[in-house]
NULO-785644 format. One record per residue (C-alpha): z, y, x. Coordinates in steps of 0.02 Angstrom, whole numbers, always signed. Each point is the difference from the previous one (the first is absolute). Layout:
// residues N
REC     zz     yy     xx
REC      Z      Y      X
...
END
This chain:
// residues 731
REC     zz     yy     xx
REC +11163  -3212  -1977
REC   -193    +25    +23
REC   -112   -163    -29
REC   +156   -101     +2
REC     +6   -152   -123
REC   -100    +58   -137
REC   -149    +15   +118
REC     +5   -194    +62
REC   +104    +92   +167
REC   +134   -181     -7
REC    -23   -107   +141
REC   -122   -123    -11
REC    -52    +77   -166
REC   -162    +38    -16
REC    -46   +189    -32
REC    -84    +41   -161
REC    +99   -112   -108
REC    +92   +130    -77
REC    +86   -130    -86
REC   -118    -20   -148
REC   -118   -125    +35
REC   -129    +96     +1
REC    +16   +143   +130
REC   -146    -56   +111
REC   -120     -3   -118
REC    +10   +147   -116
REC     +4   +193     +5
REC   -169    +11    +46
REC   -144   +117    -20
REC   -104   -116    -84
REC    +39    +12   -193
REC    -36   -107   -122
REC   -130    -83   +111
REC   +136    -81    +97
REC    +62    -94   -148
REC   +112   -135    +42
REC    +49    +69   +159
REC    +60   +171    -70
REC    +84    -65   -156
REC    +20   +156    -77
REC    -18    -18   -193
REC   -144   +123    +17
REC   -101   -125   +101
REC   -137   -105    -48
REC    +92   -181    +34
REC   +191    +86    -43
REC   +135    -43    +81
REC    -35   -163   +107
REC   +115    +49   +138
REC   +133   +112    -62
REC    -20    -17   -192
REC    +76   -171    -69
REC    -22    -94   +150
REC   +106    +92   +120
REC    +92   +135    -78
REC    +55    -20   -187
REC    +87   +151    -20
REC    +32    +77   +156
REC    +25   +195    +26
REC   -106    +13   +163
REC    -67   -198    -22
REC   -165    +36   +130
REC    +49   +141    +87
REC   -131    +34   +100
REC    -17    -33   +181
REC    +44   +107   +143
REC   -147    +76   +111
REC     -3    -70   +164
REC    +65   +141    +83
REC   +142    +13    -90
REC    +10   -199    +25
REC     +1    +52   +175
REC   +147   +124    -19
REC   +114   -135    -86
REC    -10   -130   +121
REC    +64   +119   +152
REC   +175    -38    -78
REC    +25   -139    +90
REC    -81   -157   -124
REC    -21   -171    +45
REC   -158    -54    +31
REC    -79    -41   -173
REC   -179    -29    -73
REC   -112   +134    +11
REC   -146    +38   -117
REC   -139    -62   +104
REC    +72   -106   +103
REC   +107    +61   +142
REC    -95   +161    +45
REC    +58   +170    -83
REC    -87   +164    -58
REC   -193    -31    -11
REC    -17   -119   +126
REC    +91   -113   -124
REC   -183    -22    -80
REC    -79    -44   +141
REC    +34   -182    -44
REC   -133    -56   -105
REC    -91   -164    -62
REC    -69    -95   +131
REC   -182    +36    +41
REC    -91   -141    -50
REC     +0    -91   -178
REC   +129   -134     -8
REC    -91   -134   -134
REC   -174   +104    -52
REC    -60   -175   -102
REC   +181    -24    -72
REC    +20   +184    -60
REC   -172    +18    -71
REC    +48   -180   -100
REC   +169    +97    -43
REC    -95   +143    -57
REC   -130   -100   -109
REC   +147    -84    -90
REC    +58   +179    -62
REC   -183    -21    -89
REC    +41   -169    -93
REC    +73    +56   -179
REC   -159    +96     -8
REC   -110   -156    +24
REC    -85    +15   -182
REC    -35   +161    +16
REC    -70    -26   +203
REC    -98   -145    -69
REC    -81   +125   -138
REC    -51   +133   +132
REC    -74   -147   +109
REC   -106    -65   -125
REC    -68   +167    -36
REC    -25    +35   +178
REC    -78   -168     -2
REC   -126    +46   -129
REC    -38   +171    +70
REC    -35    -71   +186
REC   -103   -123    -91
REC   -102   +125   -102
REC    -30   +114   +153
REC    -65   -142   +113
REC   -126    -25   -136
REC    -76   +191     +6
REC    -86    -28   +163
REC    -87   -171    -69
REC    -63   +112   -154
REC    -56   +141   +115
REC    -86   -129    +98
REC    -90    -59   -149
REC    -27   +166    -54
REC    -77    +30   +168
REC   -101   -148     -3
REC    -89    +59   -174
REC    -42   +167    +74
REC    -84    -83   +159
REC    -72   -133   -102
REC    -75   +139   -128
REC    -62   +119   +163
REC   -106   -153    +71
REC    -52    -58   -140
REC    -94   +162    -48
REC    -66    +12   +175
REC    -85   -172    -34
REC   -208    +33    -17
REC    -79    -86   -151
REC   -166    -96    +11
REC   -166    +81    -50
REC    +11    -86   -162
REC   +182    +96    -28
REC   +103   -131    +12
REC   +153    -31   +121
REC    +14   -163   +133
REC   +159    -86    -10
REC   +140    +33   +105
REC    -42   -161   +109
REC   -176    +33    +12
REC    +34   +177    +67
REC   +127    -79   +131
REC   -140   -139    +36
REC   -123   +150    +29
REC   +120   +116   +105
REC    +40   -170   +131
REC   -208    -28     +5
REC    -31   +202    +54
REC   +127    -36   +143
REC   +161    +89   -106
REC   +109   -144    +21
REC   +166   +120    +15
REC    -58    +92   -151
REC    -38   -185   -100
REC   +178    -37    +51
REC    +81   +176    -54
REC    -90    -41   -177
REC    +73   -178    -39
REC   +173    +56     -4
REC    -52   +129   -133
REC    -11    -44   -188
REC   -143   +115    -36
REC   -149    -21   -125
REC   -168    +92    +66
REC    -41   +150   -108
REC   +165    +26    -76
REC    +97   +134    +46
REC   +174    +23     -3
REC   +108    -56   -152
REC    +88   +146    -40
REC    +89    -73   -157
REC    +57   -162   +110
REC    +89   +124   +118
REC    +69   +100   -125
REC    +88   -145    -57
REC    +62    -39   +156
REC    +57   +157    +21
REC    +92    +18   -164
REC    +66   -168    +47
REC    +76    +78   +153
REC    +60   +156    -92
REC   +105   -101   -114
REC    +81   -124   +138
REC    +51   +151   +123
REC    +80    +88   -164
REC    +99   -176    -27
REC    +36     +4   +186
REC    +81   +175    -27
REC   +112    -46   -160
REC    +47   -171   +125
REC    +55   +105   +144
REC   +103   +116    -88
REC    +70   -126   -113
REC    +40    -94   +166
REC    +58   +153    +95
REC   +124    +55   -148
REC    +65   -180    -33
REC    +30     -9   +228
REC   +108   +152    -20
REC   +112    -61   -162
REC    +33   -141   +111
REC    +48   +106   +175
REC    +92   +133   -101
REC    +99   -136    -77
REC    +31   -103   +144
REC    +48   +159    +94
REC   +143    +37   -157
REC    +51   -184    +27
REC    +32    +47   +154
REC    +88   +152    +17
REC    +99    -80   -135
REC    +63   -128   +125
REC     +8   +122   +140
REC   +119   +105   -126
REC   +116   -137    -41
REC     -7    -66   +188
REC    +67   +158    +71
REC   +147     +7   -151
REC    +70   -206    +85
REC    -16    +54   +173
REC   +167    +34    +89
REC    +33   +153    +63
REC    -18    -64   +169
REC   -179    -10    -10
REC    -24   +177    -28
REC   +131    +44   +124
REC   -111    -67   +129
REC   -163    +79    -67
REC    -62   +174     +2
REC    -28    +50   -185
REC   -164    +97    +21
REC    -54   -174    +87
REC    +67    -99   -156
REC    -78   +129   -123
REC   -176     -8    +72
REC    -14   -175    -28
REC    +51    +18   -164
REC   -107   +131    -49
REC   -143    +28   +151
REC    -25   -167    +18
REC     -8    -69   -188
REC   -126   +154    -19
REC    -97    -67   +147
REC     +2   -175    -46
REC    -69    +66   -194
REC   -133    +96    +72
REC    -59   -138   +108
REC     -9   -129   -135
REC    -62   +112   -121
REC   -170    +35   +126
REC     +1   -143    +74
REC    +35   -122   -143
REC   -136    +27    -95
REC   -138    +12   +134
REC    +35   -140   +101
REC     +1   -115   -167
REC   -173    +97    -48
REC    -72    -25   +172
REC    +57   -189    +14
REC    -94    -40   -162
REC   -144   +117    +56
REC     -9    -88   +166
REC    -30   -173    -97
REC   -107    +63   -134
REC   -121    +75   +128
REC     +8   -145   +120
REC    -58   -114   -136
REC   -145   +111    -56
REC    -40    +33   +175
REC    -36   -189    +21
REC    -82    -19   -175
REC   -121   +138    +55
REC    -38    -60   +170
REC    +99   -109    +95
REC    -64    +41   +163
REC    +61   +179    -35
REC   +148    -51    -62
REC    +63    -93   +162
REC    -32   +141   +100
REC   +109   +130    -84
REC   +134   -137    +13
REC    -24    -42   +162
REC    +83   +164    +38
REC   +162    -46   -115
REC    +84    -87   +141
REC    -24   +145   +135
REC    +73   +131   -132
REC   +156    -97    -31
REC    +35    -15   +193
REC    -34   +172     +8
REC   +114    +60   -137
REC   +135   -138    +43
REC     +8    +70   +174
REC    +27   +180    -49
REC    +93    -28   -137
REC   +137   -104   +118
REC     +7   +163   +119
REC    +14   +125   -150
REC   +158    -95    -98
REC   +123    +43   +127
REC    -37   +175     -8
REC    +25    +18   -187
REC   +160    -97    +20
REC    +47   +165   +132
REC    -65   +100   -116
REC   +113    -12   -146
REC   +147    -31   +108
REC    -33   +153    +81
REC    -20    +71   -180
REC   +164    -48    -26
REC    +77    +61   +132
REC    -58   +179    -39
REC    +43     -4   -164
REC   +184    -45    +57
REC    -28   +128   +118
REC    -60   +149   -126
REC   +150    -60   -142
REC   +132     +5   +125
REC    -47   +165    +68
REC    -31    +81   -169
REC   +148    -67    -78
REC   +114    +85   +162
REC    -96   +144    +26
REC   +148   +107    -27
REC    +85    -81   +150
REC   -145    -16   +110
REC    -17   +180    -25
REC   +181    +33    +24
REC     +1   -113   +167
REC   -164    +65    +71
REC    -78   -136     -7
REC   -168    +59    -77
REC   -106    -27   +169
REC    +51   -169    +25
REC    -30    -60   -191
REC   -189    +64    +28
REC    -12    -77   +152
REC    +54   -172    -82
REC   -115    +33   -138
REC   -131    +37   +135
REC    +37   -158    +73
REC     -1   -113   -158
REC   -168    +95    -60
REC    -78    -41   +171
REC    +22   -172    -26
REC    -34    -15   -180
REC   -159    +99    +48
REC    -18   -129   +141
REC    +12   -159   -109
REC   -112    +75   -141
REC   -122    +38   +120
REC    -32   -161    +66
REC    +20    -84   -149
REC   -140    +72    -84
REC   -117     +8   +142
REC    +10   -179    +35
REC     +2    -49   -163
REC   -154   +125    -35
REC   -107    -80   +141
REC    -31   -141   -133
REC   -105    +78   -110
REC   -133    +70   +135
REC    +23   -174    +74
REC    -37    -85   -165
REC   -152   +136    -48
REC    -90    -36   +193
REC     +9   -196    -43
REC    -74    +56   -202
REC   -130    +93    +98
REC    -59   -153   +105
REC     -5   -106   -139
REC    -98   +130   -108
REC   -144    +17   +142
REC     +4   -182    +15
REC     -9    -36   -184
REC   -145   +129    -21
REC   -105    -59   +158
REC     -5   -171    -57
REC     +1    +22   -173
REC   -154   +111    +45
REC    -99   -151   +102
REC    +42   -128   -158
REC    -69   +123   -122
REC   -182     +6   +110
REC    +10   -183    +29
REC     +1    -13   -190
REC   +158   -112     -1
REC   +112   +149    -77
REC    -53   +123   -140
REC    +37   +197    +23
REC   +131    +20   -125
REC    +86   -162    +73
REC     +7    +94   +161
REC    +47   +168    -74
REC   +140    -96    -96
REC    +64    -84   +170
REC     +1   +182    +87
REC   +117    +44   -137
REC   +100   -152     -1
REC     -3    +26   +183
REC   +103   +178    -29
REC   +101    -76   -119
REC    +69   -150   +111
REC    +60   +112   +117
REC    +67   +112   -108
REC   +143    -91    -39
REC    +23    -40   +175
REC    +20   +179    +62
REC   +112    +52   -164
REC   +108   -153    +37
REC     +9    +37   +164
REC    +29   +183     -8
REC   +138    -35   -127
REC    +83   -102   +134
REC    +73   +150    +41
REC   +101    +29   -173
REC    +40   -194     -2
REC    +89    +31   +180
REC    +83   +147    -64
REC    +68    -78   -177
REC    +49   -145    +96
REC    +93   +111   +134
REC    +87    +84   -148
REC    +36   -165    -85
REC    +78    -95   +137
REC   +151   +170    +13
REC    +11     +1   -197
REC    +37   -184    +39
REC   +120    +17   +133
REC   +107    +92   -131
REC    -21   -140   -128
REC    +47   -123   +117
REC   +158    +89    +85
REC   +176    -86    -42
REC    +71    +45   -168
REC   +192     +5    -44
REC    +95   -136    -23
REC    -24    -76   -177
REC   +100    +43   -140
REC   +112   -146    -75
REC    -69   -100   -118
REC   +126    +36   -115
REC    +65   +164    +30
REC   +176    +52    -79
REC    +40   +157    -90
REC   +185    +36    -38
REC    +61    +45   -146
REC    +75   +164    +22
REC     +5    +66   +200
REC   +157    +71    +29
REC    -43    +44   +179
REC   +102   -113   +132
REC   -107    -18   +175
REC    +65   -119   +103
REC    -91    -21   +180
REC    +53   -185    +70
REC    -37    -49   +172
REC   -150   +112    +15
REC   -122    -21   +167
REC   -159    +90     -1
REC   -118    +72   +121
REC   -185    +93     -1
REC    -40   -109   +163
REC    +58   -184    +21
REC    +68    +52   +177
REC    +88   +162    -61
REC   +142    -33   -101
REC    +55   +146   -107
REC   +140    -67   -128
REC    +98   -143    +53
REC   +129    -99   -104
REC    +32   +159   -102
REC    +99    -28   -164
REC    +46   +164   -128
REC    +66     +1   -193
REC    -23   +146    -85
REC    +92    +16   -178
REC    -83    +34   -166
REC     +8   +200     +4
REC    +33    +28   +171
REC    -77   +153    +96
REC    -41    -95   +182
REC    -38   +131   +133
REC   -101    -61   +151
REC     +2    +94   +167
REC    -21    -36   +160
REC   -125    +54   +164
REC   -200    +11    -24
REC    -47   -181    +29
REC   +156   -101    -79
REC    -80    -54   -150
REC    +68    +81   -146
REC   -173    +18    -88
REC    -46   -181    +47
REC   +164    -69    -95
REC    -48    +87   -176
REC   -193    -65    +38
REC    +67   -167    +17
REC    +98    +33   -190
REC   -173    +36    -50
REC    -87   -147    +57
REC   -123   +118   +108
REC    +31   -130   +123
REC    +79   -176     -7
REC   +160    -52    +91
REC    -25   -113   +149
REC   +156    -83    -58
REC   +171     +6    -96
REC    -19    +85   -171
REC     +7   +158   -102
REC    +83    -23   -187
REC    -18   +117   -159
REC   +148    -49   -109
REC    +30   -156   +103
REC   -196    -41    -15
REC    -99    -25   +138
REC   -117   +122    -10
REC   -145   -135    +61
REC     +5    -88   -162
REC    -39   +181    -91
REC   -186    +77    -18
REC    -41   +144   +109
REC    -64   +102   -140
REC   +179    -42    -95
REC   +115    +41   +156
REC    -98   +159    +17
REC    +22    +50   -174
REC   +192     +1    +14
REC    -23   +111   +144
REC    -21   +182    +26
REC    -45    +85   +158
REC    -25   +185    +57
REC    -60    +10   +172
REC    +21   +133   +137
REC   -199    +20    -17
REC    -31    +50   -170
REC   -145    -85    -83
REC   -121    +84   -124
REC   -160    -53    -78
REC   -149   +103    -80
REC    +58    +52   -172
REC   +102   +102    -96
REC   +199    +38    +44
REC    +44   -100   -178
REC    -99   -161    +51
REC    +56     +4   +176
REC   +186     +1    -83
REC    -25   -146    -97
REC    -91   -114    +97
REC    +85   -164    +13
REC    +82    +20   -163
REC   -107    -42   -137
REC    -14    +83   -186
REC   +105   +142    +49
REC    +16   +143   -111
REC    -35   +187    +37
REC   +205    +37    -49
REC    +21   -148   +143
REC    -83    +82   +124
REC    +55   +177    -28
REC   +186    -81    -10
REC    -25    -76   +170
REC    -80   +155    +67
REC   +151   +122    -51
REC   +143   -148    +61
REC    -82    +23   +167
REC    -55   +174     +5
REC   -181    -17    -20
REC    -27    +97   -179
REC    +54   +166    +80
REC   -146    +23   +131
REC   -119   -111   -111
REC    +10   +127   -126
REC    -22   +149   +109
REC   -176    -86    +18
REC   -158    +67   -104
REC    -25   -169    -60
REC   +178    -75     +1
REC     +6   -175    -23
REC   -191    -22     -2
REC    -13    +86   +177
REC   -147   -109    +83
REC    +77    -32   +184
REC   -105   -100   +134
REC    +23   -150    +88
REC    +76    +94   +141
REC    +94   +123   -103
REC    -44   +133    +84
REC    +24   +133   -142
REC   +189    -62     +7
REC   +122    +37   +119
REC    +92   -144    +91
REC   +178     +4    -81
REC    -96    +29   -187
REC   -100   -172    +39
REC   +172    -81    +51
REC    +64    +58   -151
REC   -138    -87   -107
REC    +29   -148    +88
REC   +183     -6    -56
REC    -44    +45   -180
REC   -111   -156     +8
REC   +145   -106    +69
REC   +132    +89   -140
REC   -128    -38   -141
REC    -34   -185    +50
REC   +194    -45    -20
REC     +8   -148   +134
REC   +160   -116    +28
REC    -15    +35   +180
REC    -48   +170    +78
REC    -61    +23   +188
REC    -21   +176    +72
REC    -68     -1   +173
REC    +35   +176    +62
REC    -54    +65   -178
REC    +93   +174    +19
REC    -78    +32   +186
REC   -129   +104    -67
REC   +102   +128   -110
REC   +124   +136    +40
REC   +180     -6    +11
REC    +27    +78   -184
REC   -136    -97    -79
REC    +75   -173    +78
REC   +176    +67    -89
REC    -96     +0   -155
REC    -89   -170    +21
REC   +169    -83    +67
REC    +73    +56   -177
REC   -170    -90    -86
REC    +11   -131   +117
REC   +188    -50    -30
REC    -37     +5   -180
REC   -129   -130    +26
REC    +76   -114   +110
REC   +139    -34   -122
REC     -8   -177    -22
REC   -129    -42   +107
REC    +15    -74   +163
REC    -68   +147   +149
REC    -56     -8   +154
REC    -29   +141    +94
REC    -70    +44   +174
REC    +42   +172    +44
REC    +87   +118   +145
REC    +50   +134   -116
REC   +171    +22     -5
REC    +36    +17   -178
REC    -96   -170    -61
REC   +101    -86   +125
REC   +170    +48    -37
REC    -11    -41   -181
REC    -49   -171    +47
REC   +108   -159    -71
REC    -57    -90   +179
REC    -62    +70   +150
REC    -97   -130   +120
REC    -24    +36   +155
REC   -132    -93    +92
REC    -65    -13   +176
REC   -136   -117    +47
REC     -7   -101   -157
REC   +182    -44     -2
REC   +137   +105   -111
REC   +127    +55   +142
REC   +113   +101   -155
REC    +30     +8   -177
REC   +118   +101   -112
REC     -1   +178    -79
REC     -7   +157    +86
REC   +181    +21    +36
REC    +26   -172    +67
REC   -143     +9   +119
REC    +52   +191    +78
REC   +177    -79    +44
REC    -83   -163    +64
REC    -66   +112   +145
REC   -158   -101     +5
REC   -173     -4     -9
REC    -16    +83   -153
REC   +139   +141    +69
REC   -137     +8   +140
REC   -151    +36   -116
REC   +129   +123    -86
REC    +37    +96   +135
REC   -195     +1    +83
REC    -87    +22   -189
REC   +108    +74   -116
REC   +112   +128    +47
REC   -103   +162    -17
REC    -44    -74   -160
REC   +187    -17    -52
REC    +19   +188    +60
REC   -162    +59    -94
REC    +85   -100   -184
REC   +168    +63    +16
END
């Protein structure tokens, strides 16, 4: 029964369900950075999907999703159409369908992104105040340098003035009049703008005072900029922490149908890579944008104060700069969307091929996997190159316009000095202001690629946050005083796709303490039945009752806390063996863990390990055999002692002798508990109180082993086809 129900092979049932509520988004190789996607207690966000939200005491809750090659193998067994990861395509081609190439709402996404900064407004305002003070002092610097230049130039001119024969010096006006009378009108015009005293040299004391003041200003600028930068980092990091929390909470509220349709590498890319890119974009651009906007305003004011004509020349190039930057930015925006969509698809492919690397090698698909990787990598390289190249054109264009402005200001300023309309220091300050004026335009334009990239990532994140959630919990959830374990399916209808009904008008009553085996061909809807019981999916119509109470009136967390689940695919997280056994049972003591391990025959092989129960296993459990991993998940369910037990091919990974031992432990575990067993192994089915035979979502036969064999119906045919050899081996 390779890949049957436990791997989502049922007709109409999405692959990767694994009966746990987290199958399609866990078992990754990304460790703690995946936080709520992995849901492992050792991760950074701990159990967002597979912990309290979806699989409270499950022995195999959140079993890792099967690699693509395995999924393809199971689907060959005749499954009816069902949702596929990444849409209708399968295998690596499923990841080719990414988001649209164009940004849907750049302005709206930007405003929504800024909304995450809202709670940090006080810190942000202080940061802006420091930026304004720093900019004000920065733009004051050229004015002071111009004053120092005027003092030095005036001293040089004053020392060059010749004294009269009586040793006295003419006044400034007398000297200018003399130059005009002698035909040196241009020199006379130049000296009109110079505040000099004939015979007096450079006033180094005054120059020293100006330079000392300038040094103090630049020290204050440094302190303001350092404080502003630190506060911006605080604002961005806090905002991104809230965004990650929102993503984690959202992932916990999403239905399994969402993960059935999304490659898990794509989900992980949005939850990790896109958030990291967004954080970096905000950190690098937010501080600079605020600084450069203030610089632009301050420099413009000082330029017009110094010389309205030179200020007008500098400002005249702004509209052209805006047009150039806008047109280039418009062309680069869709390329950044493509870049991050390609990144998500490449991550999905790498994650899937790595998770299923054994099967990739077993089926000789290395070349195909490498070829698909090359295709995805080339697409990412192409999109990245176009995005960076096009956006990189902005800065050279701004530098060109800045140089044109610089030349115009220098030429016109020189003419104004020669005409005596401006001092040399004022022209020097204007030239510096021109550089400071074009610098913000160039830097803001250069940061356009960062902002485009950040908003593209934000849109991908918002697609997760805007995804349709599970149905709301009841306003006043019901909790039973004591769970007896009576389960009733009453006129239940369900379908994964609205136009493809799977279960129709199903009714079933299971009494407390009964063991019910569910059998049937691949695609019959066996695992779907227990998924509905766990409310991993909601029924389309009808009701499922626990002890006479509609489970829809109970919270999902409470319902699942009463249910233990052991799956075909054993799910373990990175941690010790003891921690894995205790997962789902708060406050489990060492004695309880050891007792559960002994009852399920885990204790024997654990004590042969060098570190015993403190042996650390990775998320894949690569240092344990398949049977040992399954035994640990069974011990996990044993320790939880749930009221309802679900075994989905739980003994499929162990040998016959070990299965007999496990069956004895399970018989003890099932005492007084209602149990649903999905299995093909004869030993499990023969002991069941009731056997349900399902075909096409319907119960076609029910009864015990002897009754169904004597009826010579569907069960008898399954028995003859699948179990005769197993019976001979056991007997």
